[in-house]
ZAGU-278354 format. One record per residue: residue in one letter; chain; x, y negated, z negated of N, C-alpha, C, CB in turn. Coordinates in nm, 2 decimals. Glycine has a CB too. Example, Ala and Ser with C-alpha at 12.3 -4.5 7.8 and 13.67 -1.06 7.14 Angstrom:
BEGIN
{resn A&chain A&neast 1.32&nnorth 0.57&nup -0.78&caeast 1.23&canorth 0.45&caup -0.78&ceast 1.32&cnorth 0.33&cup -0.78&cbeast 1.13&cbnorth 0.45&cbup -0.90}
{resn S&chain A&neast 1.28&nnorth 0.22&nup -0.71&caeast 1.37&canorth 0.11&caup -0.71&ceast 1.29&cnorth 0.00&cup -0.79&cbeast 1.41&cbnorth 0.06&cbup -0.57}
This chain:
BEGIN
{resn X&chain A&neast -1.17&nnorth -0.32&nup 0.80&caeast -1.18&canorth -0.19&caup 0.74&ceast -1.31&cnorth -0.17&cup 0.67&cbeast -1.06&cbnorth -0.16&cbup 0.65}
{resn X&chain A&neast -1.36&nnorth -0.05&nup 0.66&caeast -1.49&canorth -0.03&caup 0.60&ceast -1.47&cnorth -0.01&cup 0.45&cbeast -1.55&cbnorth 0.10&cbup 0.66}
{resn X&chain A&neast -1.57&nnorth 0.03&nup 0.38&caeast -1.57&canorth 0.06&caup 0.24&ceast -1.52&cnorth 0.20&cup 0.21&cbeast -1.70&cbnorth 0.03&cbup 0.18}
{resn X&chain A&neast -1.47&nnorth 0.27&nup 0.31&caeast -1.42&canorth 0.40&caup 0.29&ceast -1.30&cnorth 0.39&cup 0.20&cbeast -1.39&cbnorth 0.47&cbup 0.43}
{resn X&chain A&neast -1.27&nnorth 0.50&nup 0.13&caeast -1.14&canorth 0.51&caup 0.06&ceast -1.02&cnorth 0.49&cup 0.15&cbeast -1.13&cbnorth 0.64&cbup -0.02}
{resn X&chain A&neast -0.92&nnorth 0.43&nup 0.10&caeast -0.80&canorth 0.40&caup 0.18&ceast -0.72&cnorth 0.53&cup 0.19&cbeast -0.71&cbnorth 0.29&cbup 0.11}
{resn X&chain A&neast -0.66&nnorth 0.55&nup 0.30&caeast -0.56&canorth 0.66&caup 0.32&ceast -0.44&cnorth 0.63&cup 0.23&cbeast -0.52&cbnorth 0.68&cbup 0.47}
{resn X&chain A&neast -0.37&nnorth 0.74&nup 0.18&caeast -0.26&canorth 0.72&caup 0.09&ceast -0.16&cnorth 0.62&cup 0.14&cbeast -0.20&cbnorth 0.85&cbup 0.06}
{resn X&chain A&neast -0.12&nnorth 0.63&nup 0.26&caeast -0.01&canorth 0.54&caup 0.32&ceast -0.06&cnorth 0.40&cup 0.31&cbeast 0.02&cbnorth 0.58&cbup 0.46}
{resn X&chain A&neast -0.19&nnorth 0.37&nup 0.35&caeast -0.24&canorth 0.24&caup 0.35&ceast -0.24&cnorth 0.18&cup 0.21&cbeast -0.38&cbnorth 0.24&cbup 0.41}
{resn X&chain A&neast -0.29&nnorth 0.26&nup 0.11&caeast -0.29&canorth 0.23&caup -0.03&ceast -0.15&cnorth 0.19&cup -0.08&cbeast -0.35&cbnorth 0.34&cbup -0.12}
{resn X&chain A&neast -0.05&nnorth 0.27&nup -0.04&caeast 0.09&canorth 0.24&caup -0.08&ceast 0.15&cnorth 0.12&cup -0.01&cbeast 0.17&cbnorth 0.36&cbup -0.05}
{resn X&chain A&neast 0.11&nnorth 0.09&nup 0.11&caeast 0.16&canorth -0.03&caup 0.18&ceast 0.10&cnorth -0.15&cup 0.11&cbeast 0.11&cbnorth -0.03&cbup 0.33}
{resn X&chain A&neast -0.03&nnorth -0.15&nup 0.08&caeast -0.09&canorth -0.26&caup 0.01&ceast -0.03&cnorth -0.28&cup -0.13&cbeast -0.24&cbnorth -0.24&cbup 0.00}
{resn X&chain A&neast 0.00&nnorth -0.17&nup -0.20&caeast 0.06&canorth -0.17&caup -0.33&ceast 0.20&cnorth -0.24&cup -0.32&cbeast 0.07&cbnorth -0.03&cbup -0.39}
{resn X&chain A&neast 0.27&nnorth -0.20&nup -0.21&caeast 0.41&canorth -0.26&caup -0.19&ceast 0.39&cnorth -0.41&cup -0.17&cbeast 0.47&cbnorth -0.20&cbup -0.07}
{resn X&chain A&neast 0.30&nnorth -0.46&nup -0.09&caeast 0.28&canorth -0.60&caup -0.06&ceast 0.23&cnorth -0.67&cup -0.19&cbeast 0.18&cbnorth -0.62&cbup 0.05}
{resn X&chain A&neast 0.17&nnorth -0.60&nup -0.28&caeast 0.12&canorth -0.67&caup -0.40&ceast 0.23&cnorth -0.73&cup -0.49&cbeast 0.04&cbnorth -0.57&cbup -0.49}
{resn X&chain A&neast 0.35&nnorth -0.68&nup -0.46&caeast 0.47&canorth -0.73&caup -0.54&ceast 0.52&cnorth -0.86&cup -0.47&cbeast 0.58&cbnorth -0.63&cbup -0.54}
{resn X&chain A&neast 0.48&nnorth -0.89&nup -0.35&caeast 0.52&canorth -1.01&caup -0.28&ceast 0.55&cnorth -0.98&cup -0.14&cbeast 0.64&cbnorth -1.07&cbup -0.35}
{resn X&chain A&neast 0.58&nnorth -1.09&nup -0.06&caeast 0.61&canorth -1.07&caup 0.08&ceast 0.73&cnorth -0.98&cup 0.11&cbeast 0.63&cbnorth -1.20&cbup 0.15}
{resn X&chain A&neast 0.72&nnorth -0.89&nup 0.21&caeast 0.82&canorth -0.80&caup 0.24&ceast 0.83&cnorth -0.78&cup 0.39&cbeast 0.81&cbnorth -0.66&cbup 0.17}
{resn X&chain A&neast 0.95&nnorth -0.74&nup 0.44&caeast 0.97&canorth -0.71&caup 0.58&ceast 0.95&cnorth -0.56&cup 0.59&cbeast 1.11&cbnorth -0.75&cbup 0.63}
{resn X&chain A&neast 0.94&nnorth -0.51&nup 0.71&caeast 0.91&canorth -0.37&caup 0.74&ceast 1.00&cnorth -0.27&cup 0.66&cbeast 0.92&cbnorth -0.34&cbup 0.88}
{resn X&chain A&neast 1.13&nnorth -0.29&nup 0.67&caeast 1.22&canorth -0.19&caup 0.61&ceast 1.20&cnorth -0.19&cup 0.46&cbeast 1.37&cbnorth -0.22&cbup 0.64}
{resn X&chain A&neast 1.18&nnorth -0.31&nup 0.40&caeast 1.15&canorth -0.32&caup 0.26&ceast 1.02&cnorth -0.25&cup 0.22&cbeast 1.14&cbnorth -0.47&cbup 0.22}
{resn X&chain A&neast 0.92&nnorth -0.26&nup 0.30&caeast 0.80&canorth -0.19&caup 0.27&ceast 0.82&cnorth -0.04&cup 0.28&cbeast 0.68&cbnorth -0.23&cbup 0.38}
{resn X&chain A&neast 0.89&nnorth 0.01&nup 0.38&caeast 0.92&canorth 0.15&caup 0.39&ceast 0.99&cnorth 0.21&cup 0.27&cbeast 1.00&cbnorth 0.18&cbup 0.52}
{resn X&chain A&neast 1.09&nnorth 0.14&nup 0.23&caeast 1.17&canorth 0.19&caup 0.11&ceast 1.09&cnorth 0.17&cup -0.02&cbeast 1.30&cbnorth 0.11&cbup 0.10}
{resn X&chain A&neast 1.01&nnorth 0.07&nup -0.03&caeast 0.92&canorth 0.05&caup -0.15&ceast 0.82&cnorth 0.16&cup -0.16&cbeast 0.85&cbnorth -0.08&cbup -0.15}
{resn X&chain A&neast 0.76&nnorth 0.20&nup -0.04&caeast 0.65&canorth 0.30&caup -0.04&ceast 0.72&cnorth 0.44&cup -0.08&cbeast 0.59&cbnorth 0.31&cbup 0.10}
{resn X&chain A&neast 0.84&nnorth 0.46&nup -0.03&caeast 0.91&canorth 0.59&caup -0.07&ceast 0.93&cnorth 0.59&cup -0.22&cbeast 1.04&cbnorth 0.60&cbup 0.01}
{resn X&chain A&neast 0.97&nnorth 0.48&nup -0.27&caeast 1.00&canorth 0.47&caup -0.42&ceast 0.87&cnorth 0.48&cup -0.50&cbeast 1.07&cbnorth 0.34&cbup -0.45}
{resn X&chain A&neast 0.77&nnorth 0.41&nup -0.46&caeast 0.64&canorth 0.42&caup -0.53&ceast 0.59&cnorth 0.56&cup -0.54&cbeast 0.53&cbnorth 0.32&cbup -0.47}
{resn X&chain A&neast 0.60&nnorth 0.63&nup -0.43&caeast 0.54&canorth 0.77&caup -0.41&ceast 0.64&cnorth 0.87&cup -0.46&cbeast 0.51&cbnorth 0.79&cbup -0.27}
{resn X&chain A&neast 0.75&nnorth 0.83&nup -0.52&caeast 0.84&canorth 0.93&caup -0.57&ceast 0.91&cnorth 1.01&cup -0.45&cbeast 0.78&cbnorth 1.03&cbup -0.67}
{resn X&chain A&neast 0.91&nnorth 0.95&nup -0.34&caeast 0.97&canorth 1.02&caup -0.22&ceast 0.87&cnorth 1.11&cup -0.14&cbeast 1.08&cbnorth 1.10&cbup -0.26}
{resn X&chain A&neast 0.75&nnorth 1.12&nup -0.19&caeast 0.66&canorth 1.21&caup -0.12&ceast 0.60&cnorth 1.15&cup 0.01&cbeast 0.54&cbnorth 1.25&cbup -0.21}
{resn X&chain A&neast 0.60&nnorth 1.01&nup 0.02&caeast 0.56&canorth 0.94&caup 0.14&ceast 0.67&cnorth 0.87&cup 0.20&cbeast 0.43&cbnorth 0.85&cbup 0.11}
{resn X&chain A&neast 0.71&nnorth 0.90&nup 0.32&caeast 0.82&canorth 0.83&caup 0.39&ceast 0.76&cnorth 0.79&cup 0.52&cbeast 0.94&cbnorth 0.93&cbup 0.41}
{resn X&chain A&neast 0.74&nnorth 0.66&nup 0.54&caeast 0.68&canorth 0.61&caup 0.66&ceast 0.79&cnorth 0.59&cup 0.77&cbeast 0.62&cbnorth 0.47&cbup 0.63}
{resn X&chain A&neast 0.75&nnorth 0.62&nup 0.89&caeast 0.83&canorth 0.59&caup 1.01&ceast 0.79&cnorth 0.46&cup 1.06&cbeast 0.81&cbnorth 0.70&cbup 1.12}
{resn X&chain A&neast 0.88&nnorth 0.39&nup 1.13&caeast 0.85&canorth 0.25&caup 1.17&ceast 0.72&cnorth 0.24&cup 1.25&cbeast 0.97&cbnorth 0.20&cbup 1.26}
{resn X&chain A&neast 0.70&nnorth 0.33&nup 1.34&caeast 0.58&canorth 0.33&caup 1.43&ceast 0.45&cnorth 0.34&cup 1.34&cbeast 0.58&cbnorth 0.44&cbup 1.53}
{resn X&chain A&neast 0.46&nnorth 0.43&nup 1.25&caeast 0.34&canorth 0.45&caup 1.16&ceast 0.32&cnorth 0.32&cup 1.07&cbeast 0.36&cbnorth 0.57&cbup 1.06}
{resn X&chain A&neast 0.42&nnorth 0.26&nup 1.02&caeast 0.41&canorth 0.14&caup 0.94&ceast 0.36&cnorth 0.02&cup 1.02&cbeast 0.55&cbnorth 0.10&cbup 0.88}
{resn X&chain A&neast 0.41&nnorth 0.00&nup 1.14&caeast 0.37&canorth -0.12&caup 1.21&ceast 0.23&cnorth -0.10&cup 1.27&cbeast 0.46&cbnorth -0.14&cbup 1.33}
{resn X&chain A&neast 0.19&nnorth 0.02&nup 1.30&caeast 0.05&canorth 0.05&caup 1.34&ceast -0.05&cnorth 0.02&cup 1.22&cbeast 0.03&cbnorth 0.19&cbup 1.39}
{resn X&chain A&neast -0.01&nnorth 0.06&nup 1.10&caeast -0.09&canorth 0.03&caup 0.98&ceast -0.09&cnorth -0.11&cup 0.95&cbeast -0.03&cbnorth 0.11&cbup 0.86}
{resn X&chain A&neast 0.02&nnorth -0.18&nup 0.97&caeast 0.02&canorth -0.33&caup 0.94&ceast -0.07&cnorth -0.40&cup 1.04&cbeast 0.17&cbnorth -0.38&cbup 0.95}
{resn X&chain A&neast -0.07&nnorth -0.36&nup 1.17&caeast -0.16&canorth -0.42&caup 1.27&ceast -0.30&cnorth -0.40&cup 1.23&cbeast -0.13&cbnorth -0.36&cbup 1.41}
{resn X&chain A&neast -0.34&nnorth -0.28&nup 1.18&caeast -0.48&canorth -0.25&caup 1.14&ceast -0.51&cnorth -0.34&cup 1.01&cbeast -0.50&cbnorth -0.10&cbup 1.10}
{resn X&chain A&neast -0.42&nnorth -0.35&nup 0.92&caeast -0.44&canorth -0.43&caup 0.80&ceast -0.46&cnorth -0.58&cup 0.84&cbeast -0.33&cbnorth -0.41&cbup 0.70}
{resn X&chain A&neast -0.38&nnorth -0.63&nup 0.93&caeast -0.39&canorth -0.77&caup 0.98&ceast -0.53&cnorth -0.79&cup 1.04&cbeast -0.28&cbnorth -0.80&cbup 1.07}
{resn X&chain A&neast -0.57&nnorth -0.70&nup 1.13&caeast -0.70&canorth -0.71&caup 1.20&ceast -0.81&cnorth -0.71&cup 1.10&cbeast -0.72&cbnorth -0.59&cbup 1.30}
{resn X&chain A&neast -0.80&nnorth -0.63&nup 0.99&caeast -0.90&canorth -0.63&caup 0.89&ceast -0.89&cnorth -0.74&cup 0.79&cbeast -0.89&cbnorth -0.49&cbup 0.81}
{resn X&chain A&neast -0.79&nnorth -0.83&nup 0.80&caeast -0.78&canorth -0.94&caup 0.71&ceast -0.72&cnorth -0.90&cup 0.57&cbeast -0.91&cbnorth -1.00&cbup 0.69}
{resn X&chain A&neast -0.66&nnorth -0.79&nup 0.56&caeast -0.60&canorth -0.74&caup 0.43&ceast -0.46&cnorth -0.78&cup 0.41&cbeast -0.62&cbnorth -0.59&cbup 0.42}
{resn X&chain A&neast -0.39&nnorth -0.81&nup 0.52&caeast -0.25&canorth -0.85&caup 0.52&ceast -0.23&cnorth -0.95&cup 0.63&cbeast -0.15&cbnorth -0.72&cbup 0.54}
{resn X&chain A&neast -0.12&nnorth -1.03&nup 0.62&caeast -0.09&canorth -1.13&caup 0.72&ceast 0.06&cnorth -1.15&cup 0.72&cbeast -0.17&cbnorth -1.26&cbup 0.69}
{resn X&chain A&neast 0.10&nnorth -1.22&nup 0.83&caeast 0.24&canorth -1.25&caup 0.84&ceast 0.27&cnorth -1.37&cup 0.75&cbeast 0.28&cbnorth -1.29&cbup 0.99}
{resn X&chain A&neast 0.37&nnorth -1.35&nup 0.67&caeast 0.41&canorth -1.46&caup 0.58&ceast 0.51&cnorth -1.56&cup 0.65&cbeast 0.47&cbnorth -1.40&cbup 0.45}
{resn X&chain A&neast 0.61&nnorth -1.50&nup 0.71&caeast 0.71&canorth -1.58&caup 0.78&ceast 0.79&cnorth -1.49&cup 0.87&cbeast 0.80&cbnorth -1.66&cbup 0.68}
{resn X&chain A&neast 0.87&nnorth -1.55&nup 0.95&caeast 0.97&canorth -1.48&caup 1.04&ceast 1.10&cnorth -1.55&cup 1.03&cbeast 0.92&cbnorth -1.47&cbup 1.19}
{resn X&chain A&neast 1.21&nnorth -1.47&nup 1.03&caeast 1.34&canorth -1.52&caup 1.03&ceast 1.43&cnorth -1.43&cup 1.12&cbeast 1.40&cbnorth -1.54&cbup 0.88}
{resn X&chain A&neast 1.54&nnorth -1.49&nup 1.16&caeast 1.64&canorth -1.41&caup 1.24&ceast 1.75&cnorth -1.37&cup 1.15&cbeast 1.69&cbnorth -1.50&cbup 1.37}
{resn X&chain A&neast 1.78&nnorth -1.24&nup 1.15&caeast 1.89&canorth -1.19&caup 1.07&ceast 1.97&cnorth -1.10&cup 1.16&cbeast 1.83&cbnorth -1.11&cbup 0.95}
{resn X&chain A&neast 2.10&nnorth -1.14&nup 1.17&caeast 2.19&canorth -1.06&caup 1.26&ceast 2.14&cnorth -1.05&cup 1.40&cbeast 2.22&cbnorth -0.92&cbup 1.20}
{resn X&chain A&neast 2.08&nnorth -1.16&nup 1.45&caeast 2.03&canorth -1.17&caup 1.59&ceast 1.90&cnorth -1.10&cup 1.61&cbeast 2.13&cbnorth -1.12&cbup 1.68}
{resn X&chain A&neast 1.84&nnorth -1.05&nup 1.50&caeast 1.71&canorth -0.98&caup 1.52&ceast 1.60&cnorth -1.05&cup 1.44&cbeast 1.72&cbnorth -0.83&cbup 1.47}
{resn X&chain A&neast 1.48&nnorth -1.05&nup 1.49&caeast 1.37&canorth -1.11&caup 1.43&ceast 1.32&cnorth -1.02&cup 1.31&cbeast 1.25&cbnorth -1.14&cbup 1.52}
{resn X&chain A&neast 1.31&nnorth -1.08&nup 1.19&caeast 1.26&canorth -1.01&caup 1.08&ceast 1.13&cnorth -1.07&cup 1.04&cbeast 1.36&cbnorth -1.00&cbup 0.96}
{resn X&chain A&neast 1.02&nnorth -1.00&nup 1.04&caeast 0.89&canorth -1.05&caup 1.01&ceast 0.85&cnorth -1.00&cup 0.87&cbeast 0.78&cbnorth -1.00&cbup 1.11}
{resn X&chain A&neast 0.81&nnorth -1.10&nup 0.79&caeast 0.76&canorth -1.07&caup 0.65&ceast 0.61&cnorth -1.07&cup 0.65&cbeast 0.82&cbnorth -1.17&cbup 0.55}
{resn X&chain A&neast 0.55&nnorth -0.97&nup 0.57&caeast 0.41&canorth -0.96&caup 0.56&ceast 0.37&cnorth -0.99&cup 0.41&cbeast 0.36&cbnorth -0.82&cbup 0.60}
{resn X&chain A&neast 0.25&nnorth -1.03&nup 0.39&caeast 0.20&canorth -1.05&caup 0.26&ceast 0.05&cnorth -1.00&cup 0.25&cbeast 0.21&cbnorth -1.20&cbup 0.21}
{resn X&chain A&neast 0.01&nnorth -0.98&nup 0.13&caeast -0.12&canorth -0.94&caup 0.10&ceast -0.21&cnorth -1.06&cup 0.10&cbeast -0.13&cbnorth -0.87&cbup -0.04}
{resn X&chain A&neast -0.33&nnorth -1.05&nup 0.16&caeast -0.43&canorth -1.16&caup 0.15&ceast -0.51&cnorth -1.14&cup 0.03&cbeast -0.52&cbnorth -1.16&cbup 0.28}
{resn X&chain A&neast -0.59&nnorth -1.24&nup 0.00&caeast -0.69&canorth -1.23&caup -0.11&ceast -0.78&cnorth -1.11&cup -0.10&cbeast -0.77&cbnorth -1.36&cbup -0.13}
{resn X&chain A&neast -0.83&nnorth -1.09&nup 0.02&caeast -0.92&canorth -0.98&caup 0.05&ceast -0.84&cnorth -0.85&cup 0.04&cbeast -0.97&cbnorth -0.99&cbup 0.20}
{resn X&chain A&neast -0.71&nnorth -0.85&nup 0.07&caeast -0.63&canorth -0.73&caup 0.06&ceast -0.61&cnorth -0.69&cup -0.09&cbeast -0.50&cbnorth -0.75&cbup 0.12}
{resn X&chain A&neast -0.59&nnorth -0.79&nup -0.17&caeast -0.57&canorth -0.77&caup -0.32&ceast -0.70&cnorth -0.72&cup -0.38&cbeast -0.54&cbnorth -0.90&cbup -0.38}
{resn X&chain A&neast -0.81&nnorth -0.77&nup -0.33&caeast -0.94&canorth -0.72&caup -0.38&ceast -0.97&cnorth -0.58&cup -0.34&cbeast -1.06&cbnorth -0.81&cbup -0.33}
{resn X&chain A&neast -0.94&nnorth -0.54&nup -0.22&caeast -0.95&canorth -0.41&caup -0.17&ceast -0.86&cnorth -0.31&cup -0.25&cbeast -0.92&cbnorth -0.40&cbup -0.02}
{resn X&chain A&neast -0.74&nnorth -0.35&nup -0.27&caeast -0.64&canorth -0.27&caup -0.35&ceast -0.69&cnorth -0.25&cup -0.49&cbeast -0.50&cbnorth -0.33&cbup -0.34}
{resn X&chain A&neast -0.74&nnorth -0.36&nup -0.55&caeast -0.79&canorth -0.35&caup -0.69&ceast -0.91&cnorth -0.25&cup -0.70&cbeast -0.83&cbnorth -0.49&cbup -0.74}
{resn X&chain A&neast -1.00&nnorth -0.26&nup -0.60&caeast -1.12&canorth -0.17&caup -0.60&ceast -1.08&cnorth -0.03&cup -0.58&cbeast -1.21&cbnorth -0.22&cbup -0.49}
{resn X&chain A&neast -0.98&nnorth -0.01&nup -0.49&caeast -0.94&canorth 0.13&caup -0.47&ceast -0.86&cnorth 0.19&cup -0.59&cbeast -0.85&cbnorth 0.13&cbup -0.34}
{resn X&chain A&neast -0.78&nnorth 0.10&nup -0.65&caeast -0.71&canorth 0.15&caup -0.77&ceast -0.80&cnorth 0.19&cup -0.88&cbeast -0.61&cbnorth 0.04&cbup -0.82}
{resn X&chain A&neast -0.91&nnorth 0.11&nup -0.90&caeast -1.01&canorth 0.14&caup -1.00&ceast -1.08&cnorth 0.27&cup -0.96&cbeast -1.11&cbnorth 0.03&cbup -1.01}
{resn X&chain A&neast -1.11&nnorth 0.29&nup -0.84&caeast -1.18&canorth 0.41&caup -0.79&ceast -1.09&cnorth 0.54&cup -0.82&cbeast -1.22&cbnorth 0.41&cbup -0.64}
{resn X&chain A&neast -0.97&nnorth 0.53&nup -0.78&caeast -0.88&canorth 0.64&caup -0.80&ceast -0.85&cnorth 0.66&cup -0.94&cbeast -0.74&cbnorth 0.61&cbup -0.73}
{resn X&chain A&neast -0.84&nnorth 0.56&nup -1.02&caeast -0.82&canorth 0.57&caup -1.17&ceast -0.94&cnorth 0.64&cup -1.23&cbeast -0.80&cbnorth 0.44&cbup -1.23}
{resn X&chain A&neast -1.06&nnorth 0.60&nup -1.20&caeast -1.18&canorth 0.67&caup -1.25&ceast -1.18&cnorth 0.81&cup -1.22&cbeast -1.31&cbnorth 0.60&cbup -1.20}
{resn X&chain A&neast -1.16&nnorth 0.85&nup -1.09&caeast -1.16&canorth 0.99&caup -1.04&ceast -1.05&cnorth 1.07&cup -1.12&cbeast -1.14&cbnorth 1.00&cbup -0.89}
{resn X&chain A&neast -0.94&nnorth 1.01&nup -1.14&caeast -0.83&canorth 1.08&caup -1.21&ceast -0.86&cnorth 1.10&cup -1.35&cbeast -0.70&cbnorth 1.00&cbup -1.20}
{resn X&chain A&neast -0.93&nnorth 1.01&nup -1.42&caeast -0.97&canorth 1.02&caup -1.56&ceast -1.07&cnorth 1.13&cup -1.57&cbeast -1.02&cbnorth 0.89&cbup -1.61}
{resn X&chain A&neast -1.16&nnorth 1.14&nup -1.48&caeast -1.26&canorth 1.25&caup -1.48&ceast -1.19&cnorth 1.38&cup -1.47&cbeast -1.37&cbnorth 1.23&cbup -1.37}
{resn X&chain A&neast -1.10&nnorth 1.39&nup -1.37&caeast -1.03&canorth 1.52&caup -1.35&ceast -0.95&cnorth 1.56&cup -1.47&cbeast -0.93&cbnorth 1.51&cbup -1.23}
{resn X&chain A&neast -0.88&nnorth 1.47&nup -1.53&caeast -0.80&canorth 1.50&caup -1.66&ceast -0.89&cnorth 1.54&cup -1.77&cbeast -0.72&cbnorth 1.37&cbup -1.70}
{resn X&chain A&neast -1.00&nnorth 1.48&nup -1.78&caeast -1.10&canorth 1.51&caup -1.89&ceast -1.15&cnorth 1.65&cup -1.86&cbeast -1.22&cbnorth 1.41&cbup -1.89}
{resn X&chain A&neast -1.19&nnorth 1.68&nup -1.74&caeast -1.25&canorth 1.82&caup -1.71&ceast -1.15&cnorth 1.93&cup -1.72&cbeast -1.31&cbnorth 1.81&cbup -1.57}
{resn X&chain A&neast -1.02&nnorth 1.90&nup -1.70&caeast -0.92&canorth 2.00&caup -1.71&ceast -0.88&cnorth 2.02&cup -1.86&cbeast -0.80&cbnorth 1.96&cbup -1.63}
{resn X&chain A&neast -0.93&nnorth 1.93&nup -1.95&caeast -0.90&canorth 1.94&caup -2.09&ceast -0.76&cnorth 1.89&cup -2.12&cbeast -0.91&cbnorth 2.08&cbup -2.13}
{resn X&chain A&neast -0.71&nnorth 1.80&nup -2.03&caeast -0.57&canorth 1.75&caup -2.05&ceast -0.57&cnorth 1.62&cup -2.13&cbeast -0.51&cbnorth 1.72&cbup -1.91}
{resn X&chain A&neast -0.69&nnorth 1.56&nup -2.16&caeast -0.69&canorth 1.44&caup -2.24&ceast -0.64&cnorth 1.47&cup -2.38&cbeast -0.83&cbnorth 1.38&cbup -2.25}
{resn X&chain A&neast -0.56&nnorth 1.38&nup -2.43&caeast -0.50&canorth 1.40&caup -2.56&ceast -0.38&cnorth 1.49&cup -2.57&cbeast -0.61&cbnorth 1.44&cbup -2.66}
{resn X&chain A&neast -0.33&nnorth 1.53&nup -2.45&caeast -0.21&canorth 1.61&caup -2.45&ceast -0.23&cnorth 1.76&cup -2.46&cbeast -0.12&cbnorth 1.57&cbup -2.56}
{resn X&chain A&neast -0.36&nnorth 1.80&nup -2.47&caeast -0.39&canorth 1.95&caup -2.47&ceast -0.38&cnorth 2.00&cup -2.33&cbeast -0.53&cbnorth 1.97&cbup -2.52}
{resn X&chain A&neast -0.32&nnorth 2.12&nup -2.32&caeast -0.31&canorth 2.18&caup -2.18&ceast -0.34&cnorth 2.33&cup -2.19&cbeast -0.17&cbnorth 2.16&cbup -2.13}
């Protein structure tokens, strides 16, 4: 992945993985929770994003296990993925602080 800002879904997937290894359904439910329900990933979207993140070295397969006769694959954040997420969180935080300041919302004034 380039140094471009992360798309929201990608940012949320990495944020989900920052809590520890998770399987696909766990990531989907965590992303919905983190986003307050505004982002709901479909399986195809999630696995395409995970493939891109793996190719970029930002996520990797942690382990696989069989549950109820089906393979469950767990993913984890790599060191590079953690660094990318931290940089993006700092960028978004800075931009948000500037917006709050310019709107005069700092200090509770509205």
